[in-house]
C-alpha positions, 0 to 999 in steps of 0.5 A, spaced: 675 804 147 680 799 148 677 792 147 678 786 152 681 780 151 676 774 149 676 768 153 674 761 151 667 763 154 667 768 149 669 764 143 663 759 145 658 764 145 660 767 138 659 759 136 652 759 139 650 765 136 652 763 129 650 756 130 646 756 124 651 758 120 656 753 122 650 747 122 648 750 115 655 750 112 657 743 115 650 740 112 652 743 105 659 741 105 657 734 107 651 733 102 655 736 097 661 732 098 657 725 099 653 727 092 660 728 089 663 722 091 657 718 089 658 721 082 665 717 081 665 712 077 667 705 080 674 702 077 676 695 077 683 692 078 686 686 075 693 683 078 698 678 075 704 676 078 711 673 074 718 671 076 724 672 071 729 666 072 736 666 069 739 661 065 747 662 064 753 659 065 758 660 071 763 664 067 757 669 065 754 669 072 761 671 074 761 676 069 754 679 071 756 679 078 763 683 077 760 688 072 752 688 073 749 694 077 743 695 080 737 690 083 734 686 077 727 686 080 727 693 081 729 694 074 723 689 072 718 694 076 721 700 072 720 696 065 713 694 066 711 701 067 715 704 062 713 708 056 715 702 051 711 697 054 705 701 055 706 703 047 706 695 046 700 693 050 696 699 047 698 696 040 695 689 043 689 692 045 687 696 039 690 692 034 690 692 028 691 700 028 696 704 031 695 706 038 694 714 039 699 718 044 693 719 049 691 711 049 698 710 051 698 715 056 692 712 059 695 705 059 701 707 062 697 711 068 693 705 069 699 700 070 702 699 077 708 694 079 711 692 085 716 687 088 713 682 093 716 683 099 722 678 100 721 675 094 723 675 086 716 676 084 713 682 081 706 684 081 703 687 076 696 691 076 692 695 071 685 699 072 679 700 068 672 701 068 670 694 067 672 688 070 674 685 063 677 691 060 682 691 067 684 684 065 685 685 058 689 691 060 693 687 065 694 681 060 697 686 055 702 689 059 705 683 062 705 680 055 708 686 052 713 686 058 715 679 056 716 680 049 720 687 050 724 683 055 726 677 050 727 682 044 732 686 049 735 679 051 736 677 043 738 684 042 744 684 047 746 677 045 747 679 038 751 686 040 755 681 045 757 676 039 758 682 034 763 685 040 767 679 041 767 677 034 770 684 033 775 683 038 777 677 036 778 680 029 783 685 032 787 680 036 788 676 029 790 683 026 795 685 032 798 678 031 799 678 024 802 685 025 807 683 030 809 677 026 811 681 020 815 686 024 819 681 027 820 678 020 822 685 018 827 686 024 830 679 024 829 676 017 832 669 016 835 669 023 828 668 026 829 661 023 836 659 025 838 654 030 841 655 037 847 659 039 852 653 040 850 651 032 852 658 030 858 659 034 862 652 034 866 653 028 869 660 030 870 657 037 874 651 034 878 655 029 880 659 035 882 653 039 886 650 033 890 657 032 891 657 040 894 650 040 899 652 034 901 658 038 902 654 044 907 649 040 911 654 037 912 657 044 914 651 047 919 649 042 923 655 045 926 656 038 922 662 037 921 669 040 914 673 040 916 677 034 917 671 030 913 672 024 909 665 025 907 667 032 905 674 030 901 671 025 897 667 029 896 672 035 893 676 029 888 671 027 886 669 034 885 676 036 881 677 029 877 671 031 875 672 038 873 679 036 868 676 031 866 671 036 864 677 041 860 680 035 857 674 034 855 673 041 852 680 042 848 679 036 845 672 038 843 675 044 839 681 041 836 676 037 834 671 042 831 677 047 827 679 041 825 672 040 823 670 047 819 677 047 815 675 041 814 668 044 811 671 050 807 675 046 804 669 042 803 666 048 798 671 051 795 672 044 794 665 044 790 665 051 786 671 049 784 668 043 782 662 046 778 666 051 775 670 045 773 663 042 770 661 048 766 667 049 764 667 041 761 660 042 757 662 048 754 668 045 752 664 039 749 659 044 745 665 047 743 668 041 739 661 039 736 660 046 734 665 052 738 667 058 732 669 062 725 666 062 719 669 065 714 665 068 707 667 069 706 665 076 699 668 076 695 670 070 691 676 070 685 676 074 678 679 073 678 686 075 675 687 082 672 693 084 676 699 087 673 702 093 671 710 092 672 712 099 666 715 099 665 715 107 672 718 108 671 723 103 664 725 106 667 725 113 673 730 110 668 734 106 663 735 113 670 737 117 672 742 112 665 745 112 665 745 119 671 749 119 669 754 114 662 754 118 666 756 124 671 761 120 665 764 117 661 765 124 667 769 127 667 773 120 660 775 121 661 776 128 666 781 127 662 784 121 656 785 126 656 792 128 650 791 133 652 790 141 652 783 144 653 784 151 650 788 157 657 790 159 658 792 152 652 796 151 653 800 158 661 801 155 659 803 148 652 808 149 655 810 156 648 809 159 645 804 164 641 798 163 635 799 166 631 793 164 633 786 161 627 783 157 628 776 156 625 772 149 618 770 150 614 766 145 607 766 143 606 759 147 609 763 153 603 768 152 598 763 151 600 759 157 601 753 152 606 748 154 608 751 160 612 745 163 615 741 157 618 735 158 626 734 158 626 731 151 622 737 148 626 742 152 632 739 149 629 739 142 627 747 143 635 748 144 636 744 137 631 747 133 629 754 132 622 753 134 621 760 136 622 762 129 617 757 127 612 761 132 614 767 129 612 765 122 606 762 125 604 769 128 606 773 122 601 768 118 596 769 123 597 777 122 596 776 115 590 772 115 587 777 120 589 783 115 585 779 110 579 778 114 579 786 116 578 788 108 572 792 107 573 797 112 572 794 119 578 793 124 582 787 124 581 781 129 586 782 135 587 775 138 594 775 135 596 782 137 594 780 144 600 775 144 605 780 146 601 781 153 605 776 157 604 780 164 597 779 165 597 772 161 603 769 164 605 772 170 610 767 173 614 767 167 621 770 167 619 775 162 613 778 167 618 778 172 623 782 168 618 787 166 616 788 174 624 789 175 624 794 169 617 798 172 621 798 179 627 801 176 623 806 172 619 808 178 625 809 182 628 814 177 622 818 177 620 818 184 623 824 186 622 828 179 617 834 178 614 830 172 612 823 172 611 823 164 616 817 161 617 817 153 619 810 151 622 810 144 627 806 140 632 808 134 629 804 129 623 800 128 622 793 130 625 793 136 619 791 141 618 798 144 611 797 144 611 790 147 615 793 152 611 799 154 604 795 154 607 790 159 610 795 163 604 799 163 600 793 166 606 792 171 605 800 174 597 799 174 598 792 178 602 796 183 596 800 184 599 806 181 594 810 176 597 809 169 596 813 163 598 809 156 598 814 151 599 812 143 603 818 141 605 813 135 600 816 130 604 813 124 604 806 125 600 805 132 600 798 135 597 799 142 590 800 140 590 793 136 594 790 142 588 792 147 583 791 142 580 798 142 578 802 136 584 808 134 578 813 133 577 819 138 584 819 140 590 823 141 590 826 133 582 829 135 585 832 142 591 836 138 586 838 133 581 841 138 575 836 136 575 833 143 578 834 150 582 829 152 578 826 158 573 824 152 578 820 149 580 816 155 579 808 154 579 803 160 578 796 162 571 797 160 572 798 153 577 793 153 572 788 155 568 790 149 573 786 145 574 779 144 574 773 149 581 774 150 580 781 151 574 780 156 579 776 160 584 781 160 579 786 162 578 782 169 586 781 170 587 785 177 590 792 176 587 793 169 582 798 173 588 802 174 590 803 167 587 808 162 589 808 155 589 814 149 589 811 142 592 815 137 586 817 133 584 818 126 590 817 121 593 824 120 598 826 115 602 831 119 603 828 126 610 832 127 606 838 126 601 836 131 606 834 137 609 841 136 603 845 138 603 848 145 597 844 146 601 838 147 605 841 153 598 843 156 596 836 155 603 833 159 602 838 165 594 835 165 596 828 165 602 829 170 597 832 175 591 827 174 595 820 174 601 817 178 605 815 172 604 817 164 607 812 159 608 815 152 609 811 146 613 814 140 615 813 133 623 811 132 628 816 133 631 815 126 626 815 121 621 821 123 622 827 127 616 826 132 620 823 138 625 829 138 619 833 138 616 830 144 623 829 147 624 836 148 617 837 152 617 830 156 625 830 158 624 823 161 626 818 155 627 810 155 630 807 149 629 800 147 634 796 144 634 789 141 640 786 139 641 784 132 636 789 129 639 795 129 647 797 128 650 800 134 652 807 130 644 808 129 643 807 136 649 812 138 646 817 133 639 816 136 642 817 143 646 824 140 639 826 137 635 825 144 641 828 148 641 834 143 634 836 145 636 836 153 632 830 154 634 826 160 635 818 158 633 814 164 637 808 161 636 803 156 632 797 156 635 790 152 629 787 149 628 780 147 634 777 150 636 770 149 641 766 153 646 765 148 647 773 148 648 774 155 655 775 158 656 769 162 659 773 167 653 777 169 649 771 170 643 772 167 640 765 167 632 767 168 629 760 167 635 757 171 633 762 176 626 761 177 625 754 175 619 751 172 613 755 173 608 752 178 
């Protein structure tokens, strides 16, 4: 069987059917969340603000801009929430003993820091269980940050000074090493005078020799081969070679000296810078380069909201969602039939009657015309369920009153008779519709005997049967109502009759059936309510045969040929015979009677019997060859009906006159 696609109205119908599941989960989640939110301990938050002011020279500030990385304010925010600060703050709080790791973690988790927007101010907050504890914790964190900040600055200053002193020492060693190298290479020449001072005698001697050579040549008395001329030329050549060698040597010396001079100049400049930095570093070790100004000391802790309302609303919404999900799950797991079209589709039987739900107040005539506010309240609260409990309590009280062998009172049992006591109600009109359908179904049948049964107990077959019997009688048809359910008979209680001298005695041959027939006169002998019932129009057309004395073998009695004879005689004596039988599944009585009667009406109440059990009952009845005239949907509520089928009884009939 193919399943139809669910529409929005189908989903809404499911929610209406399971509304109490949704409401219950919603309320449970709402109350549980509210209780849980109330159990939370109120915390307190303390706040403090500080600002770090830099005190450094222009050169140091330039160096910081050239080498520094990151925003210092952001660094301070991270430092405040660091483990080191938390450890020092915890040590302040638990002094003189050392803090445990759990205490340090607790302080760190309770501390937060943030930068005030568009400023150089840092706000520190701490959370604790009391206002004083929160203030102490916040103050301890701020002071621990200041101490750690100053300690870090001092440590950095000492490290910088040591680094500069080491650089200066290495510079001096480098100068000394280079100077020793120059002395080793040039020796005494490093201190010799200028170039002119060293080469002047050689140049003067060369000039003197050239003058002598020139005088000999001008005299004209000597040739170039003259011994004095040759001697002078040789001396001049030697002196010039020596002079050239001296010039080259002096040039190399001068180059090295100039390089050394440049090296000394650079080293002197670097040394002067290092000396200045050492002086600044020594000053930094003696004073703070950054001072922390506490702008706002730690305040007394303010209570922190637990967001109870927000948590409660969130819990309620979660419960509502879970309720909706559970409603759809339960509806999917529900194996009972839920719509009229589904009944006909699954059971392959036509619906011959739809009986709406009616309460005890409808039968007794109380609150026939409720106020609009009352009707709205009835939609919200399960008043019918309360009425059912009241009815059950009344039956229990009645059973206690009957202890000692007497028959119980019938005031509560008569409440199932809505046709005579509330003839204008929607339920009464539904019973008349059912009577019309049954009358048409058996009008041309050779036998006008109808058996009314159900698949399982508690589906309202007896209530359906007695009301339909009264509608047949009110229609002017001679009607016989037979209480063939000898295991748990209810018809005699409904009409206030004694069960003795009934069907059991007839089948056992103790009396003839005419002696067992009871009519409106017997009904009138009951209580005041029964006397009112006996005078209802049409009751003179109704005859009743009760179940008779208790018997341990009802199935064997019904299987006797005597029952076939009774059916024929009843069919000849009355216009319609209605037989109340036990449920099909628990006992075999209905199967035995269905084989003889052949005309069966099955009562089905949604939510009472699973569809598999109802299908099994139909199969069992059809196996006997019985003709199932149709299904009567009993105790139908407005949310159960498919909106497309337009079964809106109260809207259709309006208020009772």
